[in-house]
LOBA-643250 format. One line per 3 residues: number of its first residue (from 0); their letters; for each residue x, y, z of C-alpha. Coordinates in Angstrom, 3 decimals, decimal comma, padded with zeros to 6 digits. Last residue first. Layout:
<atoms>
NUM> a> X:Y:Z  ...
</atoms>
This chain:
<atoms>
539> sgq> -090,790:-073,221:-050,310  -090,224:-075,854:-052,961  -088,811:-078,957:-051,361
536> nks> -085,578:-080,536:-050,181  -082,898:-078,138:-051,320  -085,015:-075,054:-050,728
533> vta> -086,680:-072,965:-053,412  -087,673:-069,390:-052,703  -090,847:-067,403:-053,158
530> sag> -091,844:-063,869:-052,310  -095,021:-062,082:-051,342  -095,195:-058,314:-051,048
527> sgv> -098,819:-058,231:-052,105  -100,350:-061,633:-052,514  -099,215:-064,998:-053,724
524> aft> -095,825:-066,379:-054,717  -094,979:-069,720:-056,280  -091,677:-071,427:-056,934
521> sge> -090,985:-074,840:-058,385  -087,927:-077,120:-058,323  -089,489:-079,837:-056,224
518> vsg> -093,171:-079,646:-055,524  -093,601:-081,438:-052,206  -094,957:-078,470:-050,288
515> ihv> -095,857:-075,227:-051,958  -094,743:-072,193:-050,030  -096,135:-068,716:-049,934
512> dgs> -094,833:-065,691:-048,085  -097,160:-063,399:-046,125  -094,688:-063,300:-043,275
509> sin> -096,567:-064,876:-040,306  -099,365:-066,394:-042,335  -097,143:-068,606:-044,501
506> vvk> -099,666:-069,322:-047,194  -099,952:-072,364:-049,436  -099,241:-075,555:-047,562
503> qvf> -100,320:-074,283:-044,170  -103,394:-072,665:-045,680  -104,415:-075,932:-047,297
500> egt> -103,912:-077,790:-044,040  -105,975:-075,223:-042,152  -108,802:-075,021:-044,661
497> qyg> -111,181:-077,419:-042,939  -114,215:-078,440:-044,905  -117,772:-077,100:-044,734
494> cea> -118,564:-076,538:-048,409  -118,091:-072,783:-047,996  -114,671:-073,265:-046,402
491> lav> -113,363:-075,595:-049,111  -114,666:-073,301:-051,855  -113,055:-070,282:-050,188
488> rvg> -109,659:-072,024:-050,030  -109,864:-073,162:-053,641  -110,751:-069,643:-054,775
485> nav> -107,927:-068,123:-052,750  -105,357:-070,358:-054,407  -106,712:-069,561:-057,876
482> rdq> -106,978:-065,847:-057,098  -103,374:-065,620:-055,958  -102,235:-067,684:-058,925
479> vsk> -103,888:-065,257:-061,334  -102,350:-062,130:-059,817  -098,978:-063,808:-059,388
476> lyr> -098,963:-064,959:-062,993  -099,974:-061,622:-064,502  -097,537:-059,621:-062,394
473> dvd> -094,628:-062,004:-062,961  -095,192:-061,977:-066,721  -095,485:-058,173:-066,636
470> maq> -092,131:-057,843:-064,900  -090,516:-060,055:-067,537  -092,061:-057,858:-070,230
467> fqs> -090,652:-054,724:-068,635  -087,246:-056,388:-068,378  -087,324:-057,024:-072,108
464> gtg> -087,900:-060,396:-073,671  -086,053:-063,526:-074,613  -086,884:-066,894:-076,122
461> dtg> -086,302:-065,791:-079,720  -089,861:-066,434:-080,806  -091,192:-067,358:-084,257
458> ler> -090,858:-071,105:-083,772  -093,199:-070,876:-080,768  -095,803:-069,206:-082,970
455> vsl> -095,325:-071,796:-085,728  -096,128:-074,435:-083,137  -094,511:-077,835:-083,326
452> apg> -095,250:-081,536:-083,783  -099,022:-081,057:-083,642  -100,968:-084,256:-082,981
449> epl> -101,125:-086,865:-085,679  -103,863:-088,187:-087,942  -103,268:-091,407:-089,910
446> aga> -101,806:-090,789:-093,361  -103,983:-090,462:-096,472  -103,025:-086,898:-097,407
443> ygg> -099,447:-087,405:-096,236  -098,681:-090,082:-098,815  -095,085:-088,939:-099,229
440> tll> -094,930:-089,222:-103,025  -096,518:-086,048:-104,367  -095,891:-083,734:-101,430
437> raa> -092,430:-085,139:-100,854  -091,572:-084,501:-104,497  -092,968:-080,966:-104,351
434> hva> -090,969:-080,230:-101,190  -087,788:-081,583:-102,779  -088,389:-079,497:-105,904
431> gwl> -088,911:-076,369:-103,810  -085,688:-077,113:-101,928  -083,852:-077,480:-105,215
428> lrs> -085,313:-074,219:-106,491  -084,359:-072,434:-103,257  -080,808:-073,808:-103,308
425> var> -080,313:-072,909:-106,983  -081,572:-069,356:-106,507  -079,483:-068,751:-103,413
422> fps> -076,385:-070,049:-105,162  -077,102:-067,944:-108,240  -077,666:-064,783:-106,125
419> apv> -074,489:-065,004:-104,030  -072,438:-062,662:-106,208  -075,353:-060,342:-107,197
416> lal> -076,735:-059,086:-103,870  -073,900:-056,637:-103,236  -074,645:-054,915:-106,537
413> aga> -078,194:-054,189:-105,369  -076,985:-052,731:-102,088  -074,533:-050,484:-103,909
410> akg> -077,309:-049,261:-106,224  -079,659:-048,592:-103,304  -076,959:-046,650:-101,450
407> fat> -076,152:-044,603:-104,539  -079,816:-043,775:-105,065  -080,080:-042,675:-101,450
404> nnr> -081,968:-044,754:-098,883  -085,599:-044,025:-098,056  -086,932:-047,430:-099,066
401> vrh> -084,019:-049,169:-097,338  -084,526:-047,324:-094,045  -088,286:-047,884:-094,097
398> adr> -087,770:-051,594:-094,741  -085,351:-051,860:-091,817  -087,777:-050,120:-089,459
395> dad> -090,729:-052,226:-090,558  -088,717:-055,479:-090,323  -087,393:-054,710:-086,833
392> kfa> -090,086:-056,821:-085,153  -089,238:-059,815:-087,327  -085,538:-059,506:-086,503
389> arv> -086,375:-059,173:-082,791  -088,145:-062,514:-082,819  -091,712:-062,489:-081,483
386> pal> -092,141:-062,181:-077,739  -092,117:-065,252:-075,463  -095,180:-067,440:-075,021
383> vhp> -095,486:-068,262:-071,329  -097,023:-071,330:-069,709  -098,508:-071,810:-066,233
380> ave> -099,523:-075,348:-065,178  -101,504:-075,421:-061,927  -102,754:-078,738:-060,557
377> lml> -104,885:-078,825:-057,403  -105,629:-082,211:-055,872  -108,353:-082,590:-053,253
374> mgg> -108,283:-085,757:-051,186  -111,054:-087,824:-049,566  -110,498:-090,657:-052,000
371> qth> -110,635:-088,484:-055,092  -111,237:-084,808:-055,778  -109,649:-083,293:-058,867
368> irv> -109,088:-079,660:-059,838  -107,162:-078,576:-062,921  -105,866:-075,093:-063,699
365> yvt> -104,061:-074,144:-066,923  -102,432:-070,705:-066,796  -101,640:-068,935:-070,061
362> vvl> -099,378:-065,893:-070,411  -099,006:-064,480:-073,914  -096,398:-061,856:-074,806
359> eed> -096,632:-060,773:-078,446  -100,420:-060,539:-078,259  -100,325:-056,731:-078,654
356> wgg> -097,895:-056,410:-075,727  -099,957:-058,631:-073,465  -102,349:-061,512:-074,083
353> vri> -103,579:-062,829:-070,733  -105,071:-066,307:-070,675  -106,792:-068,422:-068,008
350> rlf> -107,704:-071,960:-069,033  -109,744:-074,116:-066,645  -108,618:-077,581:-067,558
347> hrr> -110,209:-080,943:-068,383  -108,092:-083,952:-069,192  -108,616:-086,942:-071,449
344> kea> -105,473:-089,076:-071,402  -104,877:-089,857:-067,730  -108,411:-089,744:-066,413
341> gee> -109,175:-087,934:-063,181  -112,863:-087,471:-063,797  -115,298:-084,757:-062,738
338> var> -114,580:-082,214:-065,466  -114,078:-084,883:-068,132  -117,672:-086,071:-068,442
335> arh> -119,384:-082,693:-068,801  -116,488:-081,357:-070,853  -116,600:-084,233:-073,326
332> eef> -120,357:-083,832:-073,842  -120,066:-080,058:-074,153  -117,301:-080,486:-076,732
329> aqa> -119,387:-082,861:-078,830  -122,329:-080,448:-078,794  -120,189:-077,490:-079,820
326> syp> -118,698:-079,387:-082,743  -114,956:-080,033:-082,744  -115,109:-083,819:-082,473
323> aqe> -111,960:-084,784:-084,451  -113,114:-086,978:-087,345  -111,814:-084,509:-089,966
320> rat> -108,231:-085,548:-089,240  -108,975:-089,087:-090,381  -108,511:-092,533:-088,808
317> lge> -108,753:-091,347:-085,225  -107,505:-093,635:-082,455  -104,572:-091,518:-081,349
314> vpl> -105,347:-087,788:-081,361  -105,267:-087,620:-077,593  -107,954:-085,370:-076,087
311> fvc> -107,431:-082,233:-074,019  -110,562:-080,427:-072,848  -110,796:-076,669:-072,512
308> edv> -112,601:-074,272:-070,220  -112,606:-070,492:-070,552  -111,194:-067,393:-068,931
305> ela> -109,813:-064,463:-070,917  -108,172:-061,410:-069,328  -108,903:-058,223:-071,280
302> rlr> -109,086:-056,070:-068,136  -105,834:-057,717:-067,066  -104,049:-055,704:-069,759
299> drv> -104,663:-052,494:-067,855  -105,769:-049,130:-069,233  -108,206:-047,523:-066,776
296> spg> -111,547:-046,454:-068,254  -113,644:-047,823:-065,339  -112,136:-045,456:-062,784
293> aqe> -108,708:-045,486:-061,196  -109,868:-044,823:-057,639  -112,334:-047,704:-057,797
290> apv> -109,630:-050,144:-058,874  -110,222:-051,843:-062,198  -112,434:-054,938:-062,608
287> rlq> -110,855:-057,521:-064,936  -109,305:-059,339:-061,972  -112,854:-060,218:-060,961
284> evl> -112,794:-062,976:-063,571  -110,276:-064,854:-061,424  -112,629:-064,842:-058,436
281> rrv> -115,565:-066,166:-060,433  -113,420:-068,825:-062,101  -112,025:-070,124:-058,822
278> kdl> -115,526:-070,494:-057,397  -116,738:-072,261:-060,520  -113,711:-074,555:-060,465
275> vvr> -114,319:-075,561:-056,841  -117,967:-076,467:-057,412  -117,190:-078,238:-060,676
272> nsi> -114,536:-080,454:-059,106  -116,966:-081,526:-056,450  -117,779:-080,739:-052,847
269> ptr> -120,974:-081,895:-051,193  -122,494:-079,340:-048,839  -121,968:-079,011:-045,085
266> dgd> -124,412:-076,859:-043,149  -126,579:-079,838:-042,210  -123,626:-081,586:-040,655
263> ere> -123,107:-078,587:-038,382  -119,912:-076,610:-038,809  -117,336:-076,152:-036,073
260> ddp> -115,862:-079,586:-036,707  -114,894:-078,621:-040,272  -114,892:-081,815:-042,309
257> rle> -111,445:-082,969:-043,458  -110,740:-083,159:-047,198  -107,030:-083,958:-047,124
254> val> -104,802:-081,718:-049,267  -102,845:-082,173:-052,488  -100,839:-079,506:-054,372
251> vwt> -099,297:-079,759:-057,837  -096,838:-077,339:-059,465  -095,703:-076,047:-062,844
248> dya> -093,183:-073,230:-062,526  -093,285:-071,745:-066,037  -093,644:-074,216:-068,897
245> fga> -092,524:-072,816:-072,251  -094,976:-071,691:-074,892  -098,689:-072,513:-075,180
242> gcf> -098,490:-073,894:-078,723  -097,722:-077,487:-077,758  -099,168:-078,153:-074,303
239> pha> -099,483:-081,921:-074,836  -095,956:-082,466:-076,192  -094,990:-086,175:-076,178
236> ery> -098,609:-087,340:-076,093  -099,581:-085,336:-079,176  -102,695:-083,258:-078,630
233> mil> -106,227:-082,718:-079,907  -107,485:-079,659:-078,066  -111,238:-079,101:-077,669
230> pah> -111,755:-075,421:-076,826  -111,328:-074,643:-080,560  -109,051:-071,738:-081,504
227> qev> -106,673:-073,538:-083,896  -108,967:-076,314:-085,075  -111,620:-074,793:-087,310
224> rir> -109,247:-072,136:-088,653  -106,673:-074,794:-089,479  -109,229:-076,846:-091,414
221> rml> -110,315:-073,858:-093,495  -106,663:-073,067:-094,218  -106,022:-076,670:-095,230
218> rrr> -108,900:-076,751:-097,687  -107,967:-073,377:-099,213  -104,350:-074,432:-099,706
215> rag> -105,323:-077,757:-101,247  -107,787:-076,118:-103,650  -105,255:-073,589:-104,864
212> aaq> -105,708:-069,909:-105,637  -104,205:-066,937:-103,838  -106,703:-064,456:-102,369
209> eap> -105,489:-064,713:-098,765  -101,908:-063,900:-099,789  -103,045:-060,855:-101,765
206> dna> -104,697:-059,350:-098,634  -107,657:-057,252:-099,735  -110,349:-059,230:-097,885
203> tdp> -108,012:-059,670:-094,908  -108,225:-055,998:-093,956  -106,589:-056,162:-090,505
200> fra> -103,169:-055,679:-092,224  -103,991:-052,299:-093,708  -103,084:-049,901:-090,872
197> psl> -100,329:-051,988:-089,276  -098,613:-052,392:-092,673  -098,426:-055,874:-094,179
194> eaa> -100,759:-055,104:-097,111  -098,954:-051,842:-097,948  -095,786:-050,448:-096,344
191> lar> -094,521:-053,893:-095,437  -095,496:-055,029:-098,940  -093,260:-052,336:-100,422
188> hfq> -090,318:-053,737:-098,483  -091,145:-057,235:-099,721  -091,224:-056,108:-103,350
185> erq> -088,081:-054,064:-102,783  -086,131:-057,240:-102,003  -087,244:-058,866:-105,251
182> tha> -086,632:-055,630:-107,130  -083,053:-055,447:-105,832  -082,277:-059,032:-106,837
179> cfa> -083,825:-058,485:-110,265  -082,006:-055,168:-110,804  -078,690:-056,703:-109,752
176> ilg> -079,268:-059,544:-112,207  -080,117:-057,015:-114,918  -076,984:-055,021:-114,172
173> fev> -074,781:-058,114:-114,410  -076,428:-059,042:-117,711  -075,781:-055,543:-119,028
170> laa> -072,159:-055,736:-117,951  -071,786:-059,133:-119,646  -073,358:-057,762:-122,820
167> wwq> -070,880:-054,879:-122,751  -067,987:-057,327:-122,458  -069,509:-059,269:-125,354
164> wpa> -069,727:-056,076:-127,397  -066,013:-055,521:-126,798  -065,127:-058,809:-128,599
161> vvl> -063,607:-061,580:-126,578  -060,219:-062,411:-125,224  -057,554:-060,624:-127,240
158> dgf> -060,094:-058,698:-129,305  -059,101:-055,291:-127,939  -058,087:-055,435:-124,295
155> vgv> -058,685:-051,729:-123,664  -061,796:-051,756:-125,860  -064,275:-049,778:-123,748
152> agl> -066,083:-052,994:-122,788  -062,842:-054,709:-121,768  -062,047:-051,891:-119,374
149> lnl> -065,538:-052,145:-117,869  -065,245:-055,898:-117,372  -061,822:-055,461:-115,791
146> lll> -063,277:-052,869:-113,406  -066,203:-055,147:-112,552  -063,846:-058,050:-111,885
143> vvl> -061,691:-055,930:-109,602  -064,713:-054,710:-107,632  -065,966:-058,283:-107,185
140> ltw> -062,516:-059,469:-106,105  -062,347:-056,817:-103,438  -065,831:-057,726:-102,217
137> aww> -064,936:-061,420:-101,971  -061,504:-060,811:-100,448  -063,037:-058,724:-097,661
134> rll> -065,747:-061,329:-097,014  -063,198:-064,132:-096,797  -060,930:-062,031:-094,580
131> fap> -063,771:-061,336:-092,119  -064,614:-065,047:-091,964  -060,941:-065,807:-091,295
128> ywr> -060,952:-063,224:-088,428  -064,200:-064,318:-086,762  -063,354:-067,987:-086,471
125> ylp> -059,913:-067,811:-084,844  -061,124:-064,747:-082,954  -063,847:-066,656:-081,120
122> pha> -067,457:-066,122:-082,213  -069,706:-063,611:-080,437  -073,291:-064,401:-081,461
119> akg> -072,307:-068,003:-082,146  -073,562:-069,501:-085,417  -070,185:-070,229:-086,994
116> rvw> -067,726:-067,801:-088,600  -066,342:-070,349:-091,071  -069,823:-071,386:-092,250
113> pal> -070,899:-067,734:-092,491  -067,820:-066,924:-094,655  -068,060:-069,893:-097,030
110> all> -071,062:-068,525:-098,945  -069,348:-065,148:-099,334  -066,270:-066,856:-100,768
107> vgp> -068,358:-068,858:-103,237  -070,244:-065,730:-104,287  -067,001:-063,870:-104,891
104> lly> -065,984:-066,779:-107,209  -069,220:-066,800:-109,208  -068,413:-063,472:-110,852
101> gaf> -065,627:-065,193:-112,777  -068,288:-067,252:-114,543  -069,021:-064,215:-116,728
98> lgy> -065,878:-065,094:-118,659  -067,618:-068,253:-119,880  -067,954:-067,306:-123,549
95> sva> -069,269:-063,885:-122,569  -072,632:-064,199:-124,344  -073,395:-067,666:-122,967
92> lgg> -072,303:-067,123:-119,378  -074,382:-063,955:-119,150  -077,433:-065,673:-120,605
89> awl> -077,172:-068,512:-118,100  -076,857:-065,971:-115,300  -079,951:-064,186:-116,571
86> alv> -081,949:-067,422:-116,670  -080,769:-068,270:-113,146  -082,001:-064,910:-111,871
83> acs> -085,417:-065,262:-113,557  -085,927:-068,769:-112,166  -084,992:-067,574:-108,692
80> wll> -087,434:-064,672:-108,980  -090,287:-067,076:-109,697  -089,246:-069,402:-106,862
77> elr> -089,071:-066,484:-104,435  -092,537:-065,289:-105,365  -094,016:-068,748:-104,732
74> rar> -092,121:-069,108:-101,471  -093,361:-065,756:-100,165  -096,930:-066,594:-101,202
71> lah> -096,796:-069,958:-099,433  -095,440:-068,359:-096,262  -098,028:-065,594:-096,516
68> alv> -100,895:-068,077:-096,573  -099,305:-070,144:-093,806  -099,148:-067,094:-091,532
65> raa> -102,799:-066,426:-092,332  -103,756:-069,960:-091,348  -101,772:-069,719:-088,104
62> dfg> -103,951:-066,835:-086,869  -102,692:-065,198:-083,661  -103,560:-064,664:-079,996
59> lsp> -103,087:-068,242:-078,824  -103,034:-070,529:-081,847  -103,634:-074,031:-080,488
56> avv> -101,389:-076,464:-082,414  -102,617:-077,595:-085,846  -103,708:-081,194:-086,245
53> rqe> -101,245:-083,145:-088,335  -102,376:-085,175:-091,360  -101,651:-082,204:-093,615
50> nlh> -097,948:-082,676:-093,095  -096,911:-080,692:-096,201  -098,996:-077,581:-095,573
47> lee> -099,012:-076,767:-091,857  -095,797:-078,331:-090,539  -093,678:-078,267:-093,692
44> ivr> -094,909:-074,856:-094,788  -094,168:-073,296:-091,398  -090,756:-074,986:-091,200
41> dry> -089,849:-073,733:-094,675  -090,852:-070,181:-093,786  -088,740:-070,210:-090,631
38> gtd> -085,698:-071,382:-092,595  -086,351:-068,833:-095,347  -086,306:-065,975:-092,836
35> lyt> -087,389:-062,519:-093,998  -090,450:-063,272:-096,128  -091,983:-065,706:-093,620
32> gac> -091,048:-063,275:-090,847  -093,435:-060,660:-092,209  -096,302:-063,099:-091,617
29> llr> -095,011:-063,695:-088,092  -094,945:-059,933:-087,502  -098,511:-059,481:-088,704
26> tae> -099,831:-062,400:-086,657  -098,164:-061,078:-083,483  -099,592:-057,631:-084,170
23> sah> -103,094:-059,053:-084,117  -105,402:-058,888:-087,133  -106,048:-062,599:-087,665
20> pat> -106,375:-063,075:-083,898  -109,164:-060,459:-083,646  -108,219:-057,683:-081,257
17> pap> -110,313:-057,736:-078,099  -112,855:-054,996:-077,321  -112,125:-053,805:-073,815
14> ksp> -114,310:-055,356:-071,079  -116,668:-052,838:-069,586  -116,541:-051,528:-066,050
11> vgt> -119,853:-049,962:-064,989  -119,404:-046,331:-063,950  -121,414:-044,909:-066,814
8> std> -118,553:-044,832:-069,250  -118,101:-042,062:-071,782  -114,427:-041,420:-071,012
5> ppq> -113,062:-039,660:-074,075  -110,885:-041,716:-076,414  -107,139:-041,665:-075,667
2> kpm> -104,506:-039,726:-077,594  -101,303:-041,706:-077,767  -098,857:-041,073:-074,916
</atoms>
């Protein structure tokens, strides 16, 4: 257990200092992922840099602008190294009169192997075995070619093919290509120990990716940082909760507002959406308070629970991305009008967020209350952001292993990078040219604004988590949902309305179980020892 600071509290629970999104572990791992995975990097650049007409998705617990900065830096470095590798291959082909082209054959076999194997984690034998043979032949052929090159350099073949100095030139070219490929990989590994290390990553002022030049890049990063954490969310109709993760048991409950006969008319107060939301919010915020026996210094993620209000607005109708009303005054005006209305496009939500596991596991619950025609409708839409990809999380460990490898291991790893290096270089240069052409001719700068098509945070997840993380998701959701349900019930009672129908639809008093009527395919549990099942006809 890491050493904890001494308890200097005075008995009053204090909210733990939150980690800034730009310095969170989720941001650091996503930045590392832009160097590891070219496919992920390309999607980040396409969404945030190429399609500048698109509003960025809400960035829950991370900084999308910093991820974009590292994606652009990773691509820029890769393009420079690709040019150097291709220049060395061209030199090798020239000095060896084409004999150097023999080294391309192992690269072709290695490029075919993944295609033959397929993308399945456990491919069938008829795919796995041919892919294994292709790789085995490729490495065998590479060793044979190197031996022949060495024999030619020492004069075994004489001048039958080419002069010995040309064989030596080919060996030198091969070594230089291996050195370039190794140095490129080492550059990223050194970055993981420097600007991408947990200790130095919070220091954005000394981050090389943040200091890169480019007016377009700076303009887009400023725009992203205005939009990504704003309480006003400009959304795309097809994916309104983009950025929040996958939906987790969304449900809707409706009850009749029947006056309580035991209450005098004078004791009854008008009920409104704001009255119910304020009661729910007060009860939810109490989840931050630790148990008396534990003391105010208890470590619990719920102590950092965040509760705020947000308004969803469709992006359609704007003629420029900068027209989105992100100012504080504009948001207050939208919130004041949206909280009491049941409009279809503009929607007001109470947003409850818990960022666990250093913001790698984010649970967000959107709560909406609406009273209309003597009815109260409660909408609860929980969403979960899964942990960052395992490959991104293992980057530090893998980099440490490579940096501390033996000289022989580093040399063998460098040689293994040579065969496929020209194909990688050509593909990356072609992709860079395609991106530049789309940037120049696509007309994205003057296009009508769009809502976010994807979230770079959602792209960086693998959709799975550990059993501990699954347990935490259940704990966070059940704690929040319990308080939401109880807050609605208390608000109804305090305003002088019957709670019997609400109780019947939410709490099974006899067993403590919870059922939500008329919400097919959903489950919901409240309270200690509660459970939830789904029947064939309705959620129960």
